Each structure stands twice: as C-alpha cells, then as structure tokens.
C-alpha positions in Angstrom: 115.8 74.7 89.5 113.8 78.1 89.6 114.6 81.1 87.5 115.5 83.0 90.6 118.2 80.4 91.6 119.7 80.7 88.1 119.8 84.5 88.4 121.4 84.2 91.9 124.1 81.8 90.4 124.7 84.3 87.5 125.0 87.2 90.0 127.5 85.2 92.1 129.6 84.3 89.0 129.7 88.0 87.9 130.7 89.1 91.4 133.4 86.4 91.6 135.0 87.5 88.3 135.0 91.2 89.5 136.4 90.4 92.9 139.0 88.1 91.4 140.3 91.1 89.3 140.5 93.3 92.4 142.0 90.7 94.6 144.7 89.9 92.0 145.5 93.7 92.0 146.0 93.6 95.8 148.3 90.6 95.7 150.0 91.3 92.3 153.4 92.2 93.9 153.4 88.8 95.7 155.0 85.9 93.9 152.1 83.5 94.5 149.5 86.1 93.7 147.4 83.8 91.4 147.3 81.1 94.0 146.3 83.4 96.9 143.7 85.0 94.7 142.3 81.6 93.8 142.2 80.4 97.4 140.5 83.5 98.7 137.8 83.3 96.1 137.2 79.6 96.7 136.9 80.2 100.4 134.5 83.1 99.9 132.2 81.0 97.6 132.3 78.1 100.1 131.4 80.6 103.0 128.4 81.8 100.8 127.0 78.3 101.0 127.2 78.4 104.8 125.9 81.9 105.5 124.0 84.3 103.2 125.5 87.2 105.2 128.8 86.4 103.4 127.0 86.8 100.1 125.8 90.3 101.5 129.3 91.1 102.4 130.4 90.3 98.9 127.6 92.6 97.5 128.9 95.4 99.7 132.5 94.8 98.7 131.6 94.8 95.0 129.7 98.1 95.5 132.7 99.7 97.3 135.1 98.6 94.5 132.7 100.0 92.0 132.8 103.4 93.6 136.6 103.2 93.7 136.6 102.2 90.0 134.5 105.2 89.1 136.8 107.5 91.1 139.8 106.0 89.4 138.3 106.8 86.0 137.5 110.3 87.0 141.1 110.9 88.2 142.7 108.9 85.5 144.4 112.0 83.8 144.8 114.1 86.8 147.8 114.7 89.2 145.8 113.2 92.0 145.7 109.8 90.2 149.3 109.1 91.2 148.3 109.1 94.9 144.9 107.4 94.4 146.4 104.6 92.5 148.2 103.2 95.6 145.0 103.2 97.6 143.2 101.8 94.6 145.5 98.9 93.9 145.9 98.0 97.6 142.1 98.0 98.0 142.4 98.2 101.8 140.2 101.2 102.2 137.4 99.7 100.0 137.7 96.5 102.0 137.5 98.2 105.3 134.5 100.3 104.2 132.7 97.1 103.1 133.4 95.5 106.4 132.0 98.5 108.3 129.0 98.7 106.0 128.3 95.0 106.4 128.5 95.2 110.3 126.2 98.1 110.2 123.9 96.2 108.0 123.7 93.2 110.3 123.0 95.4 113.3 120.5 97.6 111.3 118.5 94.5 110.3 117.9 93.5 113.8 117.3 97.0 115.3 113.6 97.4 114.8 112.2 100.8 115.3 108.6 102.1 115.4 107.6 104.6 112.7 104.5 106.7 113.2 102.3 108.3 110.5 99.2 110.6 111.1 96.8 110.4 108.3 94.0 112.9 108.0 91.0 111.8 106.1 88.2 114.2 105.0 85.3 112.1 106.4 83.5 111.7 109.7 84.5 108.7 111.7 86.0 107.8 115.1 89.8 108.1 115.0 91.6 104.8 114.7 95.2 103.5 115.4 96.5 100.7 113.3 99.7 98.7 113.9 101.2 97.4 110.7 103.7 94.6 110.5 105.0 93.6 107.0 107.8 91.6 105.4 108.9 89.7 108.4 110.4 86.9 106.2 110.5 84.7 109.4 113.7 82.8 109.6 116.1 85.3 107.9 116.8 88.3 110.1 113.8 87.7 112.3 113.7 84.6 114.4 111.3 83.1 116.9 112.6 85.4 119.8 112.1 88.5 117.7 108.5 87.7 117.1 107.7 88.4 120.7 108.6 92.0 120.0 105.3 92.3 118.0 103.4 91.3 121.2 105.5 93.8 123.3 104.9 96.7 120.9 101.2 95.8 120.5 100.7 96.1 124.3 102.6 99.4 124.4 100.8 100.9 121.3 97.4 99.5 122.1 96.0 99.7 118.5 92.4 99.4 117.3 93.7 96.7 114.9 96.8 95.0 113.8 97.6 94.4 110.1 99.9 91.7 108.9 100.7 93.0 105.5 102.2 90.0 103.7 105.5 88.1 103.4 105.3 87.2 107.1 106.7 83.9 105.9 108.8 82.9 102.9 110.4 79.9 101.4 113.1 79.7 104.1 110.6 79.6 107.0 110.8 76.3 108.9 107.9 74.4 110.4 109.1 75.1 113.8 109.2 78.8 113.2 105.8 78.8 111.6 104.3 76.9 114.7 105.9 79.4 117.0 104.5 82.2 115.0 100.9 80.8 115.4 101.5 80.9 119.3 102.5 84.6 119.0 99.6 85.6 116.7 97.2 83.6 118.8 98.0 85.9 121.7 97.6 88.9 119.5 94.2 87.8 118.3 93.0 87.2 121.8 93.6 90.9 122.6 93.2 92.7 119.3 91.5 92.5 116.0 94.3 91.1 113.6 94.1 91.0 109.8 96.3 89.3 107.4 96.9 89.6 103.6 99.2 87.5 101.5 102.5 88.5 99.9 104.3 87.3 96.8 106.8 85.0 98.8 103.9 83.3 100.6 102.4 82.4 97.2 105.7 81.1 96.0 108.1 83.6 94.6 111.1 81.1 94.4 109.2 77.9 93.6 108.0 76.8 97.0 104.7 78.0 98.5 104.5 78.6 102.2 100.6 79.2 101.8 100.2 75.6 100.7 103.1 73.9 102.7 102.0 75.4 106.0 98.3 75.8 105.2 98.8 79.3 106.4 95.2 80.6 105.7 93.4 77.9 107.6 95.9 77.9 110.5 95.6 81.7 110.9 91.9 81.6 110.8 91.8 78.9 113.4 93.7 81.1 116.0 91.4 84.1 115.3 93.3 86.0 112.6 91.0 87.3 109.9 92.4 86.6 106.5 91.4 89.0 103.7 91.9 87.7 100.3 89.9 90.0 98.0 87.5 90.6 100.9 86.1 93.6 102.8 85.4 94.0 106.4 84.3 96.8 108.7 86.4 98.0 111.6 83.6 100.0 113.3 82.9 102.8 110.7 86.0 102.1 108.5 86.3 99.7 105.6 89.4 97.4 105.4 89.9 96.0 101.9 92.3 93.2 101.7 93.6 92.1 98.3 95.2 89.0 96.9 98.8 89.8 95.9 99.5 91.7 92.8 101.3 88.7 91.3 97.9 86.8 91.2 96.5 87.8 87.9 93.1 86.4 88.6 92.5 88.6 91.7 89.3 90.5 91.9 89.2 94.0 90.4 89.3 96.7 93.0 86.2 98.2 91.4 84.2 95.0 92.3 85.3 95.2 95.8 84.4 98.8 96.4 81.3 99.2 94.3 78.8 98.5 97.1 80.6 100.3 99.8 79.4 103.6 101.5 82.0 106.1 100.2 81.2 108.4 103.0 83.2 106.0 105.2 87.0 105.8 105.1 88.3 103.1 102.6 91.6 101.6 103.7 93.2 99.3 101.2 95.6 96.5 102.2 97.7 95.5 99.3 101.2 93.9 99.7 102.8 95.4 96.6 102.5 99.2 95.9 101.1 99.2 92.4 98.1 100.5 90.5 97.8 103.7 92.6 95.9 105.3 89.7 93.1 102.6 90.1 93.1 103.2 93.9 92.5 106.9 93.3 89.7 106.3 90.9 87.9 104.0 93.3 88.0 106.6 96.1 90.6 104.8 98.4 91.5 107.1 101.3 94.6 105.2 102.4 96.6 102.3 100.8 99.0 100.4 103.0 101.8 98.4 101.4 105.2 96.7 102.0 107.2 94.5 99.6 109.9 97.0 98.7 112.1 96.7 101.8 113.0 100.3 100.9 115.7 98.6 98.7 117.1 96.9 101.8 120.7 97.2 100.3 122.1 100.8 99.6 121.8 102.2 96.9 119.0 100.1 95.5 116.2 102.4 96.8 117.5 105.2 94.6 117.9 102.9 91.6 114.2 101.6 92.1 113.0 105.3 92.3 115.0 106.0 89.0 113.3 103.2 87.1 109.9 103.3 88.8 109.8 99.7 90.0 106.9 100.5 92.2 104.5 103.4 92.5 106.1 104.3 95.8 109.2 102.7 97.3 109.0 104.0 100.9 107.3 106.5 103.1 104.2 108.4 102.7 102.6 110.1 99.6 99.5 112.2 99.4 97.6 113.1 96.2 94.3 115.0 97.0 92.2 112.7 99.1 94.4 109.7 98.4 97.1 108.7 100.8 99.7 105.9 100.4 102.2 104.4 102.9 104.9 101.9 102.1 106.8 100.3 105.0 110.3 99.0 104.7 109.2 96.0 106.7 110.2 94.4 110.0 112.6 91.8 108.5 115.0 91.3 105.5 114.9 88.9 102.6 117.8 86.7 101.3 120.2 87.6 104.1 120.1 89.3 107.5 121.6 92.6 106.4 120.1 96.0 105.8 122.0 99.1 104.7 119.0 101.0 103.2 116.6 102.7 105.7 115.6 100.5 108.8 113.6 97.6 110.0 110.3 98.9 111.3 106.8 98.4 112.8 104.3 101.0 111.7 101.8 102.9 113.8 99.2 104.6 111.5 96.8 107.0 113.2 93.7 107.6 111.1 92.4 111.1 112.0 89.0 112.4 111.0 89.4 115.8 109.5 
C-alpha cells in the first residue's frame, strides 16, 4: 500500500467524521437520527468506491460546510445568528451549493478551451507557434473519444510543433486507452513535429509506473514522437530543451544542457513541474513551459498553493526581464473527473521575435 493511498484513506476518514456531525445536525429532530446518519454515511463511502466523482462531491460538500461553520462562528453573538442557525442546522443550502458546484465541476472538466499566449523574445528568429498539451491523465476526465480533440485542434491551429508536456498518462490509464493514444499521436506525428517530456505520474507517483508498464518512451518513438529526457533539439532556429521530471533527483543539471548552446537563439525549456525558475533565469532561458499544477483543480486550492508557494508559478504567464514562464492548467484532471478551479485547456504559444 502506497503512502498516497494511506493519505487518501485518512482524508476520507476525516471527511466522514465531519460530514457525520453535520448530517446528524440535519436529522437531529427525527427519532431515528443516528440510524439515518449512519446509513447515509455508509452509502456515501460505498459510492466512493464505485465513482471518484462521489469523492469529489464529498470534498465540495465539506468545503461548503466549512464556509458555513466559519459564518456561524462570526455571527455567534450577533442578532443575525438566530436566523442563520436554522439554515445552518438544516444544511440544505450548503448541500444545494455543493451539488451545483459538483455539477459545474463535472461539466468544466470536460469543456476544453484553447488559451493563447503571445511571448515576445528579444532575439532574431522566425516566429513560431507551439501547441501545448499537458496533464491529460488519460482515463480520468479525458477518455479515448476526447483525444480526437487534440487532432482537431492541431489541424485548426496548424502549429509549427506540438509539445506533450507530461502526465499524458497516469496509474489509472488502461492498456486499451494507451494503445488508442498511440493511434492519435501517430496521426499527429505524421503531420507535425511532436515532442514529449515525462511527468511525475508517468514515473510512478502512486506506486505504479506507466513509463515502464506501457513502455511509453519506446512506443512513442516508434510512431515518430521525439522524446526529450534531458535532451536538446532544434526547431529551426529555436532550441527546445526537454527535461526529466523534477522528481528524478539524478536528472542532468540545466547548466550542462545549455552550456554549449548558442545563446543568441531562443531557449525554450520544457519541464513538467514549475520549479527552479531562479536557475532557468541564470542559464538564459527565454521561455519555460510547465504543467503539473492543474491550477489547483478544486477551488480554493489554487489560492492555498499560492499562499504557501508550492510551485514557482501555479497558473498563467509570468515575465521577469528576458525570462518568461507559462504554466497550463492542463487538458485533463487527476483523481476524479471534476474541476472547479480554472478550466481544462490546450495552449497555443506564439513565439514572437522582438
């Protein structure tokens, strides 16, 4: 049993105790309140084993009840507390909000948008357009049919290159889904230059390792996808530097990858996790592309991550002198097919010679 599974079980246990308290408040006037509360909790835990979206619903429900608990504490000694108590104890409004929030999250996870960034670089080169796909987590929110959207968007965007920025697969991806992805990416590679870097889930964040189980690297290379693991390639007059994931402690230092490069040409770094921006700046990186964060995925995690600086950047674009960084929220979701923070996206990055 992995540490992540243990953490997940602990989280479910904490949420169960918390929701048991609030469920009991709702049914307290009823004679069989304890029995009803027990049955509801048992059913919810059982449903969590069937669908992870139920787990997502429980997360949203806990969040709504926490907000109501905070309001209750604020109003505790005020005249308004008399009216709020009725709403608080019934829990209906909090429950309705969590249902609406979960419904929106399921829709938002499947509603993939195209986000465009224009990046000006102070170097002479021919302008380029990159299409960036990250954090598909094939098999969670994104299924086989959704993969075809990548081909459709590529034909419409007509990029100079396509970047698969890691966590395309994870521990939940099936062999059938992986095989179908090879068909999709094979079509892409026939028409465009396609590059891939690994993500932490492909290495084996939860114990399994899709990279090994599906032989991802060899299979992608066979269909024409260029795998960049601490390697540098040129896209005409632009360098693409693909790194092993940040979790690989033995990965090659960025300095070793850039030392022999012509710094008069744009340096574009492909690194799944947005860390070590200070090193990227020192090494003259013009643009760093990352994913991994999902922009929090579940509200309000993005703001919490910003508060404790989990990553150097959690979402969007940041510019510091000649250094630019972009972090995408990703095309898919992880854990369950629900997103209440930001949106699911494919990126278009226009590199403009300034």
